[in-house]
PDB file of N, H, CA, C and O in Angstrom:
ATOM      1  N   UNK A   1      82.012 -95.504 -68.673  1.00  0.00           N
ATOM      2  CA  UNK A   1      81.890 -95.923 -70.055  1.00  0.00           C
ATOM      3  C   UNK A   1      83.211 -95.766 -70.802  1.00  0.00           C
ATOM      4  O   UNK A   1      83.596 -96.639 -71.580  1.00  0.00           O
ATOM      5  N   UNK A   2      83.899 -94.659 -70.566  1.00  0.00           N
ATOM      6  H   UNK A   2      83.587 -93.950 -69.934  1.00  0.00           H
ATOM      7  CA  UNK A   2      85.147 -94.425 -71.292  1.00  0.00           C
ATOM      8  C   UNK A   2      86.229 -95.421 -70.871  1.00  0.00           C
ATOM      9  O   UNK A   2      87.115 -95.745 -71.662  1.00  0.00           O
ATOM     10  N   UNK A   3      86.160 -95.907 -69.625  1.00  0.00           N
ATOM     11  H   UNK A   3      85.441 -95.643 -68.982  1.00  0.00           H
ATOM     12  CA  UNK A   3      87.129 -96.918 -69.194  1.00  0.00           C
ATOM     13  C   UNK A   3      86.946 -98.217 -69.973  1.00  0.00           C
ATOM     14  O   UNK A   3      87.926 -98.847 -70.369  1.00  0.00           O
ATOM     15  N   UNK A   4      85.708 -98.614 -70.191  1.00  0.00           N
ATOM     16  H   UNK A   4      84.912 -98.102 -69.869  1.00  0.00           H
ATOM     17  CA  UNK A   4      85.467 -99.847 -70.943  1.00  0.00           C
ATOM     18  C   UNK A   4      85.862 -99.671 -72.407  1.00  0.00           C
ATOM     19  O   UNK A   4      86.341-100.611 -73.040  1.00  0.00           O
ATOM     20  N   UNK A   5      85.663 -98.482 -72.938  1.00  0.00           N
ATOM     21  H   UNK A   5      85.274 -97.717 -72.424  1.00  0.00           H
ATOM     22  CA  UNK A   5      86.073 -98.216 -74.325  1.00  0.00           C
ATOM     23  C   UNK A   5      87.597 -98.253 -74.429  1.00  0.00           C
ATOM     24  O   UNK A   5      88.147 -98.813 -75.378  1.00  0.00           O
ATOM     25  N   UNK A   6      88.269 -97.660 -73.458  1.00  0.00           N
ATOM     26  H   UNK A   6      87.823 -97.205 -72.687  1.00  0.00           H
ATOM     27  CA  UNK A   6      89.733 -97.671 -73.458  1.00  0.00           C
ATOM     28  C   UNK A   6      90.263 -99.091 -73.303  1.00  0.00           C
ATOM     29  O   UNK A   6      91.236 -99.472 -73.953  1.00  0.00           O
ATOM     30  N   UNK A   7      89.624 -99.864 -72.448  1.00  0.00           N
ATOM     31  H   UNK A   7      88.833 -99.555 -71.920  1.00  0.00           H
ATOM     32  CA  UNK A   7      90.035-101.258 -72.257  1.00  0.00           C
ATOM     33  C   UNK A   7      89.833-102.051 -73.540  1.00  0.00           C
ATOM     34  O   UNK A   7      90.705-102.819 -73.947  1.00  0.00           O
ATOM     35  N   UNK A   8      88.686-101.865 -74.170  1.00  0.00           N
ATOM     36  H   UNK A   8      87.977-101.242 -73.839  1.00  0.00           H
ATOM     37  CA  UNK A   8      88.395-102.559 -75.427  1.00  0.00           C
ATOM     38  C   UNK A   8      89.390-102.155 -76.505  1.00  0.00           C
ATOM     39  O   UNK A   8      89.887-103.002 -77.248  1.00  0.00           O
ATOM     40  N   UNK A   9      89.680-100.862 -76.589  1.00  0.00           N
ATOM     41  H   UNK A   9      89.276-100.174 -75.986  1.00  0.00           H
ATOM     42  CA  UNK A   9      90.642-100.381 -77.583  1.00  0.00           C
ATOM     43  C   UNK A   9      92.019-100.978 -77.320  1.00  0.00           C
ATOM     44  O   UNK A   9      92.728-101.349 -78.256  1.00  0.00           O
ATOM     45  N   UNK A  10      92.395-101.069 -76.055  1.00  0.00           N
ATOM     46  H   UNK A  10      91.819-100.768 -75.295  1.00  0.00           H
ATOM     47  CA  UNK A  10      93.679-101.669 -75.703  1.00  0.00           C
ATOM     48  C   UNK A  10      93.743-103.138 -76.076  1.00  0.00           C
ATOM     49  O   UNK A  10      94.753-103.613 -76.594  1.00  0.00           O
ATOM     50  N   UNK A  11      92.659-103.854 -75.812  1.00  0.00           N
ATOM     51  H   UNK A  11      91.838-103.468 -75.391  1.00  0.00           H
ATOM     52  CA  UNK A  11      92.609-105.276 -76.166  1.00  0.00           C
ATOM     53  C   UNK A  11      92.675-105.469 -77.675  1.00  0.00           C
ATOM     54  O   UNK A  11      93.352-106.377 -78.157  1.00  0.00           O
ATOM     55  N   UNK A  12      91.982-104.626 -78.416  1.00  0.00           N
ATOM     56  H   UNK A  12      91.432-103.888 -78.024  1.00  0.00           H
ATOM     57  CA  UNK A  12      92.018-104.722 -79.878  1.00  0.00           C
ATOM     58  C   UNK A  12      93.422-104.427 -80.409  1.00  0.00           C
ATOM     59  O   UNK A  12      93.890-105.080 -81.342  1.00  0.00           O
ATOM     60  N   UNK A  13      94.077-103.452 -79.816  1.00  0.00           N
ATOM     61  H   UNK A  13      93.697-102.922 -79.058  1.00  0.00           H
ATOM     62  CA  UNK A  13      95.442-103.126 -80.239  1.00  0.00           C
ATOM     63  C   UNK A  13      96.384-104.289 -79.954  1.00  0.00           C
ATOM     64  O   UNK A  13      97.232-104.623 -80.781  1.00  0.00           O
ATOM     65  N   UNK A  14      96.237-104.905 -78.785  1.00  0.00           N
ATOM     66  H   UNK A  14      95.548-104.633 -78.112  1.00  0.00           H
ATOM     67  CA  UNK A  14      97.077-106.055 -78.442  1.00  0.00           C
ATOM     68  C   UNK A  14      96.799-107.218 -79.383  1.00  0.00           C
ATOM     69  O   UNK A  14      97.718-107.919 -79.807  1.00  0.00           O
ATOM     70  N   UNK A  15      95.526-107.416 -79.707  1.00  0.00           N
ATOM     71  H   UNK A  15      94.779-106.846 -79.363  1.00  0.00           H
ATOM     72  CA  UNK A  15      95.162-108.493 -80.618  1.00  0.00           C
ATOM     73  C   UNK A  15      95.759-108.246 -82.002  1.00  0.00           C
ATOM     74  O   UNK A  15      96.268-109.167 -82.641  1.00  0.00           O
ATOM     75  N   UNK A  16      95.694-107.002 -82.454  1.00  0.00           N
ATOM     76  H   UNK A  16      95.280-106.254 -81.934  1.00  0.00           H
ATOM     77  CA  UNK A  16      96.273-106.658 -83.754  1.00  0.00           C
ATOM     78  C   UNK A  16      97.774-106.860 -83.773  1.00  0.00           C
ATOM     79  O   UNK A  16      98.320-107.369 -84.752  1.00  0.00           O
ATOM     80  N   UNK A  17      98.446-106.469 -82.704  1.00  0.00           N
ATOM     81  H   UNK A  17      98.002-106.056 -81.908  1.00  0.00           H
ATOM     82  CA  UNK A  17      99.898-106.647 -82.620  1.00  0.00           C
ATOM     83  C   UNK A  17     100.254-108.126 -82.593  1.00  0.00           C
ATOM     84  O   UNK A  17     101.234-108.548 -83.207  1.00  0.00           O
ATOM     85  N   UNK A  18      99.458-108.908 -81.881  1.00  0.00           N
ATOM     86  H   UNK A  18      98.662-108.566 -81.382  1.00  0.00           H
ATOM     87  CA  UNK A  18      99.701-110.346 -81.813  1.00  0.00           C
ATOM     88  C   UNK A  18      99.535-110.983 -83.190  1.00  0.00           C
ATOM     89  O   UNK A  18     100.334-111.828 -83.596  1.00  0.00           O
ATOM     90  N   UNK A  19      98.489-110.569 -83.902  1.00  0.00           N
ATOM     91  H   UNK A  19      97.840-109.883 -83.573  1.00  0.00           H
ATOM     92  CA  UNK A  19      98.257-111.093 -85.249  1.00  0.00           C
ATOM     93  C   UNK A  19      99.405-110.709 -86.174  1.00  0.00           C
ATOM     94  O   UNK A  19      99.871-111.526 -86.968  1.00  0.00           O
ATOM     95  N   UNK A  20      99.856-109.464 -86.068  1.00  0.00           N
ATOM     96  H   UNK A  20      99.477-108.800 -85.423  1.00  0.00           H
ATOM     97  CA  UNK A  20     100.957-108.995 -86.904  1.00  0.00           C
ATOM     98  C   UNK A  20     102.231-109.786 -86.608  1.00  0.00           C
ATOM     99  O   UNK A  20     102.969-110.141 -87.527  1.00  0.00           O
ATOM    100  N   UNK A  21     102.488-110.059 -85.340  1.00  0.00           N
ATOM    101  H   UNK A  21     101.888-109.770 -84.593  1.00  0.00           H
ATOM    102  CA  UNK A  21     103.673-110.831 -84.968  1.00  0.00           C
ATOM    103  C   UNK A  21     103.561-112.264 -85.482  1.00  0.00           C
ATOM    104  O   UNK A  21     104.546-112.837 -85.947  1.00  0.00           O
ATOM    105  N   UNK A  22     102.371-112.840 -85.399  1.00  0.00           N
ATOM    106  H   UNK A  22     101.570-112.375 -85.021  1.00  0.00           H
ATOM    107  CA  UNK A  22     102.176-114.203 -85.892  1.00  0.00           C
ATOM    108  C   UNK A  22     102.404-114.266 -87.401  1.00  0.00           C
ATOM    109  O   UNK A  22     103.011-115.213 -87.900  1.00  0.00           O
ATOM    110  N   UNK A  23     101.921-113.263 -88.121  1.00  0.00           N
ATOM    111  H   UNK A  23     101.427-112.494 -87.715  1.00  0.00           H
ATOM    112  CA  UNK A  23     102.130-113.229 -89.570  1.00  0.00           C
ATOM    113  C   UNK A  23     103.610-113.069 -89.910  1.00  0.00           C
ATOM    114  O   UNK A  23     104.113-113.719 -90.826  1.00  0.00           O
ATOM    115  N   UNK A  24     104.300-112.210 -89.178  1.00  0.00           N
ATOM    116  H   UNK A  24     103.891-111.681 -88.434  1.00  0.00           H
ATOM    117  CA  UNK A  24     105.729-112.014 -89.419  1.00  0.00           C
ATOM    118  C   UNK A  24     106.503-113.300 -89.145  1.00  0.00           C
ATOM    119  O   UNK A  24     107.415-113.651 -89.894  1.00  0.00           O
ATOM    120  N   UNK A  25     106.141-113.996 -88.081  1.00  0.00           N
ATOM    121  H   UNK A  25     105.400-113.711 -87.472  1.00  0.00           H
ATOM    122  CA  UNK A  25     106.798-115.261 -87.749  1.00  0.00           C
ATOM    123  C   UNK A  25     106.570-116.293 -88.848  1.00  0.00           C
ATOM    124  O   UNK A  25     107.491-117.016 -89.227  1.00  0.00           O
ATOM    125  N   UNK A  26     105.358-116.358 -89.352  1.00  0.00           N
ATOM    126  H   UNK A  26     104.610-115.770 -89.044  1.00  0.00           H
ATOM    127  CA  UNK A  26     105.038-117.301 -90.427  1.00  0.00           C
ATOM    128  C   UNK A  26     105.815-116.956 -91.696  1.00  0.00           C
ATOM    129  O   UNK A  26     106.288-117.852 -92.395  1.00  0.00           O
ATOM    130  N   UNK A  27     105.949-115.683 -91.994  1.00  0.00           N
ATOM    131  H   UNK A  27     105.565-114.955 -91.426  1.00  0.00           H
ATOM    132  CA  UNK A  27     106.711-115.274 -93.175  1.00  0.00           C
ATOM    133  C   UNK A  27     108.178-115.670 -93.043  1.00  0.00           C
ATOM    134  O   UNK A  27     108.785-116.132 -94.009  1.00  0.00           O
ATOM    135  N   UNK A  28     108.748-115.493 -91.862  1.00  0.00           N
ATOM    136  H   UNK A  28     108.255-115.118 -91.077  1.00  0.00           H
ATOM    137  CA  UNK A  28     110.141-115.885 -91.632  1.00  0.00           C
ATOM    138  C   UNK A  28     110.287-117.396 -91.779  1.00  0.00           C
ATOM    139  O   UNK A  28     111.261-117.872 -92.361  1.00  0.00           O
ATOM    140  N   UNK A  29     109.326-118.151 -91.255  1.00  0.00           N
ATOM    141  H   UNK A  29     108.534-117.765 -90.781  1.00  0.00           H
ATOM    142  CA  UNK A  29     109.371-119.616 -91.364  1.00  0.00           C
ATOM    143  C   UNK A  29     109.311-120.046 -92.828  1.00  0.00           C
ATOM    144  O   UNK A  29     110.060-120.927 -93.252  1.00  0.00           O
ATOM    145  N   UNK A  30     108.421-119.425 -93.597  1.00  0.00           N
ATOM    146  H   UNK A  30     107.813-118.710 -93.253  1.00  0.00           H
ATOM    147  CA  UNK A  30     108.298-119.776 -95.008  1.00  0.00           C
ATOM    148  C   UNK A  30     109.555-119.397 -95.787  1.00  0.00           C
ATOM    149  O   UNK A  30     109.968-120.124 -96.691  1.00  0.00           O
ATOM    150  N   UNK A  31     110.164-118.265 -95.443  1.00  0.00           N
ATOM    151  H   UNK A  31     109.829-117.674 -94.709  1.00  0.00           H
ATOM    152  CA  UNK A  31     111.415-117.874 -96.098  1.00  0.00           C
ATOM    153  C   UNK A  31     112.520-118.874 -95.792  1.00  0.00           C
ATOM    154  O   UNK A  31     113.319-119.205 -96.669  1.00  0.00           O
ATOM    155  N   UNK A  32     112.571-119.354 -94.564  1.00  0.00           N
ATOM    156  H   UNK A  32     111.923-119.085 -93.852  1.00  0.00           H
ATOM    157  CA  UNK A  32     113.583-120.345 -94.190  1.00  0.00           C
ATOM    158  C   UNK A  32     113.369-121.645 -94.960  1.00  0.00           C
ATOM    159  O   UNK A  32     114.331-122.263 -95.417  1.00  0.00           O
ATOM    160  N   UNK A  33     112.119-122.061 -95.104  1.00  0.00           N
ATOM    161  H   UNK A  33     111.337-121.559 -94.733  1.00  0.00           H
ATOM    162  CA  UNK A  33     111.821-123.269 -95.871  1.00  0.00           C
ATOM    163  C   UNK A  33     112.209-123.083 -97.335  1.00  0.00           C
ATOM    164  O   UNK A  33     112.745-123.995 -97.964  1.00  0.00           O
ATOM    165  N   UNK A  34     111.938-121.911 -97.865  1.00  0.00           N
ATOM    166  H   UNK A  34     111.502-121.170 -97.354  1.00  0.00           H
ATOM    167  CA  UNK A  34     112.293-121.618 -99.250  1.00  0.00           C
ATOM    168  C   UNK A  34     113.806-121.662 -99.439  1.00  0.00           C
ATOM    169  O   UNK A  34     114.300-122.226-100.415  1.00  0.00           O
ATOM    170  N   UNK A  35     114.534-121.068 -98.505  1.00  0.00           N
ATOM    171  H   UNK A  35     114.133-120.610 -97.712  1.00  0.00           H
ATOM    172  CA  UNK A  35     115.996-121.087 -98.574  1.00  0.00           C
ATOM    173  C   UNK A  35     116.524-122.516 -98.518  1.00  0.00           C
ATOM    174  O   UNK A  35     117.441-122.869 -99.259  1.00  0.00           O
ATOM    175  N   UNK A  36     115.954-123.331 -97.652  1.00  0.00           N
ATOM    176  H   UNK A  36     115.209-123.044 -97.050  1.00  0.00           H
ATOM    177  CA  UNK A  36     116.388-124.723 -97.536  1.00  0.00           C
ATOM    178  C   UNK A  36     116.108-125.485 -98.832  1.00  0.00           C
ATOM    179  O   UNK A  36     116.912-126.319 -99.248  1.00  0.00           O
ATOM    180  N   UNK A  37     114.983-125.202 -99.462  1.00  0.00           N
ATOM    181  H   UNK A  37     114.330-124.524 -99.124  1.00  0.00           H
ATOM    182  CA  UNK A  37     114.650-125.858-100.729  1.00  0.00           C
ATOM    183  C   UNK A  37     115.625-125.452-101.827  1.00  0.00           C
ATOM    184  O   UNK A  37     116.025-126.280-102.645  1.00  0.00           O
ATOM    185  N   UNK A  38     116.004-124.181-101.843  1.00  0.00           N
ATOM    186  H   UNK A  38     115.679-123.508-101.179  1.00  0.00           H
ATOM    187  CA  UNK A  38     116.956-123.707-102.847  1.00  0.00           C
ATOM    188  C   UNK A  38     118.313-124.369-102.647  1.00  0.00           C
ATOM    189  O   UNK A  38     118.956-124.774-103.616  1.00  0.00           O
ATOM    190  N   UNK A  39     118.750-124.480-101.403  1.00  0.00           N
ATOM    191  H   UNK A  39     118.228-124.151-100.616  1.00  0.00           H
ATOM    192  CA  UNK A  39     120.027-125.138-101.113  1.00  0.00           C
ATOM    193  C   UNK A  39     119.981-126.588-101.565  1.00  0.00           C
ATOM    194  O   UNK A  39     120.932-127.084-102.170  1.00  0.00           O
ATOM    195  N   UNK A  40     118.890-127.263-101.277  1.00  0.00           N
ATOM    196  H   UNK A  40     118.118-126.860-100.786  1.00  0.00           H
ATOM    197  CA  UNK A  40     118.752-128.664-101.681  1.00  0.00           C
ATOM    198  C   UNK A  40     118.789-128.790-103.206  1.00  0.00           C
ATOM    199  O   UNK A  40     119.423-129.700-103.740  1.00  0.00           O
ATOM    200  N   UNK A  41     118.115-127.886-103.898  1.00  0.00           N
ATOM    201  H   UNK A  41     117.599-127.147-103.464  1.00  0.00           H
ATOM    202  CA  UNK A  41     118.105-127.906-105.357  1.00  0.00           C
ATOM    203  C   UNK A  41     119.509-127.683-105.918  1.00  0.00           C
ATOM    204  O   UNK A  41     119.919-128.358-106.862  1.00  0.00           O
ATOM    205  N   UNK A  42     120.237-126.740-105.340  1.00  0.00           N
ATOM    206  H   UNK A  42     119.903-126.191-104.573  1.00  0.00           H
ATOM    207  CA  UNK A  42     121.605-126.480-105.794  1.00  0.00           C
ATOM    208  C   UNK A  42     122.518-127.672-105.526  1.00  0.00           C
ATOM    209  O   UNK A  42     123.362-128.008-106.357  1.00  0.00           O
ATOM    210  N   UNK A  43     122.353-128.311-104.371  1.00  0.00           N
ATOM    211  H   UNK A  43     121.668-128.038-103.696  1.00  0.00           H
ATOM    212  CA  UNK A  43     123.171-129.486-104.060  1.00  0.00           C
ATOM    213  C   UNK A  43     122.878-130.624-105.026  1.00  0.00           C
ATOM    214  O   UNK A  43     123.796-131.320-105.460  1.00  0.00           O
ATOM    215  N   UNK A  44     121.610-130.820-105.365  1.00  0.00           N
ATOM    216  H   UNK A  44     120.864-130.255-105.012  1.00  0.00           H
ATOM    217  CA  UNK A  44     121.250-131.864-106.320  1.00  0.00           C
ATOM    218  C   UNK A  44     121.853-131.569-107.686  1.00  0.00           C
ATOM    219  O   UNK A  44     122.351-132.469-108.363  1.00  0.00           O
ATOM    220  N   UNK A  45     121.807-130.302-108.087  1.00  0.00           N
ATOM    221  H   UNK A  45     121.403-129.571-107.537  1.00  0.00           H
ATOM    222  CA  UNK A  45     122.395-129.918-109.367  1.00  0.00           C
ATOM    223  C   UNK A  45     123.891-130.160-109.397  1.00  0.00           C
ATOM    224  O   UNK A  45     124.432-130.603-110.410  1.00  0.00           O
ATOM    225  N   UNK A  46     124.562-129.872-108.293  1.00  0.00           N
ATOM    226  H   UNK A  46     124.123-129.512-107.470  1.00  0.00           H
ATOM    227  CA  UNK A  46     126.006-130.102-108.220  1.00  0.00           C
ATOM    228  C   UNK A  46     126.318-131.593-108.307  1.00  0.00           C
ATOM    229  O   UNK A  46     127.262-131.994-108.987  1.00  0.00           O
ATOM    230  N   UNK A  47     125.531-132.406-107.622  1.00  0.00           N
ATOM    231  H   UNK A  47     124.764-132.080-107.069  1.00  0.00           H
ATOM    232  CA  UNK A  47     125.742-133.858-107.678  1.00  0.00           C
ATOM    233  C   UNK A  47     125.503-134.382-109.092  1.00  0.00           C
ATOM    234  O   UNK A  47     126.251-135.235-109.570  1.00  0.00           O
ATOM    235  N   UNK A  48     124.479-133.886-109.756  1.00  0.00           N
ATOM    236  H   UNK A  48     123.871-133.194-109.368  1.00  0.00           H
ATOM    237  CA  UNK A  48     124.198-134.327-111.125  1.00  0.00           C
ATOM    238  C   UNK A  48     125.306-133.888-112.074  1.00  0.00           C
ATOM    239  O   UNK A  48     125.678-134.626-112.987  1.00  0.00           O
ATOM    240  N   UNK A  49     125.830-132.686-111.857  1.00  0.00           N
ATOM    241  H   UNK A  49     125.527-132.087-111.115  1.00  0.00           H
ATOM    242  CA  UNK A  49     126.919-132.209-112.705  1.00  0.00           C
ATOM    243  C   UNK A  49     128.163-133.068-112.512  1.00  0.00           C
ATOM    244  O   UNK A  49     128.864-133.372-113.478  1.00  0.00           O
ATOM    245  N   UNK A  50     128.440-133.462-111.271  1.00  0.00           N
ATOM    246  H   UNK A  50     127.871-133.215-110.486  1.00  0.00           H
ATOM    247  CA  UNK A  50     129.587-134.337-111.007  1.00  0.00           C
ATOM    248  C   UNK A  50     129.402-135.686-111.690  1.00  0.00           C
ATOM    249  O   UNK A  50     130.364-136.270-112.187  1.00  0.00           O
ATOM    250  N   UNK A  51     128.178-136.177-111.715  1.00  0.00           N
ATOM    251  H   UNK A  51     127.396-135.703-111.310  1.00  0.00           H
ATOM    252  CA  UNK A  51     127.909-137.486-112.305  1.00  0.00           C
ATOM    253  C   UNK A  51     128.178-137.478-113.807  1.00  0.00           C
ATOM    254  O   UNK A  51     128.469-138.524-114.387  1.00  0.00           O
ATOM    255  N   UNK A  52     128.084-136.318-114.437  1.00  0.00           N
ATOM    256  H   UNK A  52     127.848-135.468-113.965  1.00  0.00           H
ATOM    257  CA  UNK A  52     128.292-136.232-115.879  1.00  0.00           C
ATOM    258  C   UNK A  52     129.762-136.076-116.262  1.00  0.00           C
ATOM    259  O   UNK A  52     130.107-136.200-117.437  1.00  0.00           O
ATOM    260  N   UNK A  53     130.623-135.807-115.299  1.00  0.00           N
ATOM    261  H   UNK A  53     130.343-135.706-114.344  1.00  0.00           H
ATOM    262  CA  UNK A  53     132.042-135.617-115.588  1.00  0.00           C
ATOM    263  C   UNK A  53     132.737-136.951-115.824  1.00  0.00           C
ATOM    264  O   UNK A  53     132.327-137.991-115.310  1.00  0.00           O
ATOM    265  N   UNK A  54     133.789-136.888-116.607  1.00  0.00           N
ATOM    266  H   UNK A  54     134.122-136.042-117.024  1.00  0.00           H
ATOM    267  CA  UNK A  54     134.591-138.087-116.849  1.00  0.00           C
ATOM    268  C   UNK A  54     135.322-138.472-115.563  1.00  0.00           C
ATOM    269  O   UNK A  54     135.456-137.661-114.647  1.00  0.00           O
ATOM    270  N   UNK A  55     135.786-139.700-115.508  1.00  0.00           N
ATOM    271  H   UNK A  55     135.678-140.359-116.253  1.00  0.00           H
ATOM    272  CA  UNK A  55     136.483-140.185-114.312  1.00  0.00           C
ATOM    273  C   UNK A  55     137.682-139.300-114.005  1.00  0.00           C
ATOM    274  O   UNK A  55     138.465-138.979-114.899  1.00  0.00           O
ATOM    275  N   UNK A  56     137.826-138.911-112.758  1.00  0.00           N
ATOM    276  H   UNK A  56     137.190-139.172-112.032  1.00  0.00           H
ATOM    277  CA  UNK A  56     138.954-138.099-112.330  1.00  0.00           C
ATOM    278  C   UNK A  56     138.699-136.606-112.397  1.00  0.00           C
ATOM    279  O   UNK A  56     139.450-135.832-111.805  1.00  0.00           O
ATOM    280  N   UNK A  57     137.674-136.187-113.091  1.00  0.00           N
ATOM    281  H   UNK A  57     137.064-136.817-113.572  1.00  0.00           H
ATOM    282  CA  UNK A  57     137.359-134.762-113.167  1.00  0.00           C
ATOM    283  C   UNK A  57     136.422-134.383-112.034  1.00  0.00           C
ATOM    284  O   UNK A  57     135.631-135.198-111.560  1.00  0.00           O
ATOM    285  N   UNK A  58     136.526-133.147-111.616  1.00  0.00           N
ATOM    286  H   UNK A  58     137.169-132.485-112.001  1.00  0.00           H
ATOM    287  CA  UNK A  58     135.640-132.656-110.573  1.00  0.00           C
ATOM    288  C   UNK A  58     136.118-132.941-109.170  1.00  0.00           C
ATOM    289  O   UNK A  58     135.403-132.676-108.203  1.00  0.00           O
ATOM    290  N   UNK A  59     137.325-133.481-109.046  1.00  0.00           N
ATOM    291  H   UNK A  59     137.906-133.696-109.831  1.00  0.00           H
ATOM    292  CA  UNK A  59     137.878-133.724-107.714  1.00  0.00           C
ATOM    293  C   UNK A  59     138.881-132.628-107.390  1.00  0.00           C
ATOM    294  O   UNK A  59     139.333-131.903-108.276  1.00  0.00           O
ATOM    295  N   UNK A  60     139.215-132.516-106.138  1.00  0.00           N
ATOM    296  H   UNK A  60     138.847-133.105-105.418  1.00  0.00           H
ATOM    297  CA  UNK A  60     140.185-131.499-105.728  1.00  0.00           C
ATOM    298  C   UNK A  60     141.582-131.891-106.196  1.00  0.00           C
ATOM    299  O   UNK A  60     141.951-133.066-106.223  1.00  0.00           O
ATOM    300  N   UNK A  61     142.331-130.883-106.556  1.00  0.00           N
ATOM    301  H   UNK A  61     142.032-129.929-106.533  1.00  0.00           H
ATOM    302  CA  UNK A  61     143.705-131.104-106.996  1.00  0.00           C
ATOM    303  C   UNK A  61     144.626-130.361-106.040  1.00  0.00           C
ATOM    304  O   UNK A  61     144.392-129.196-105.720  1.00  0.00           O
ATOM    305  N   UNK A  62     145.671-131.038-105.585  1.00  0.00           N
ATOM    306  H   UNK A  62     145.861-131.985-105.845  1.00  0.00           H
ATOM    307  CA  UNK A  62     146.649-130.404-104.706  1.00  0.00           C
ATOM    308  C   UNK A  62     147.649-129.655-105.586  1.00  0.00           C
ATOM    309  O   UNK A  62     148.519-130.267-106.207  1.00  0.00           O
ATOM    310  N   UNK A  63     147.522-128.334-105.636  1.00  0.00           N
ATOM    311  H   UNK A  63     146.816-127.837-105.131  1.00  0.00           H
ATOM    312  CA  UNK A  63     148.371-127.528-106.515  1.00  0.00           C
ATOM    313  C   UNK A  63     149.782-127.367-105.966  1.00  0.00           C
ATOM    314  O   UNK A  63     150.680-126.943-106.694  1.00  0.00           O
ATOM    315  N   UNK A  64     149.989-127.693-104.718  1.00  0.00           N
ATOM    316  H   UNK A  64     149.260-128.037-104.127  1.00  0.00           H
ATOM    317  CA  UNK A  64     151.285-127.463-104.097  1.00  0.00           C
ATOM    318  C   UNK A  64     152.143-128.723-104.032  1.00  0.00           C
ATOM    319  O   UNK A  64     153.239-128.686-103.472  1.00  0.00           O
ATOM    320  N   UNK A  65     151.684-129.801-104.574  1.00  0.00           N
ATOM    321  H   UNK A  65     150.793-129.831-105.029  1.00  0.00           H
ATOM    322  CA  UNK A  65     152.432-131.055-104.499  1.00  0.00           C
ATOM    323  C   UNK A  65     153.548-131.079-105.516  1.00  0.00           C
ATOM    324  O   UNK A  65     154.287-132.059-105.600  1.00  0.00           O
TER     325      UNK A  65
END
């Protein structure tokens, strides 16, 4: 009887660890998606800011020329 209880306890522990790993993986995936969305938002903001500048502004300038 104790062998079956130990086996069951082991299976439950493995199942719990698997669930915990799956949740951690999902959290990392969601964080990556969030980071990508933030980058996209910042890039859009930069493009919009450039569009509002007068001609010739917002471009790189060669300071050593």
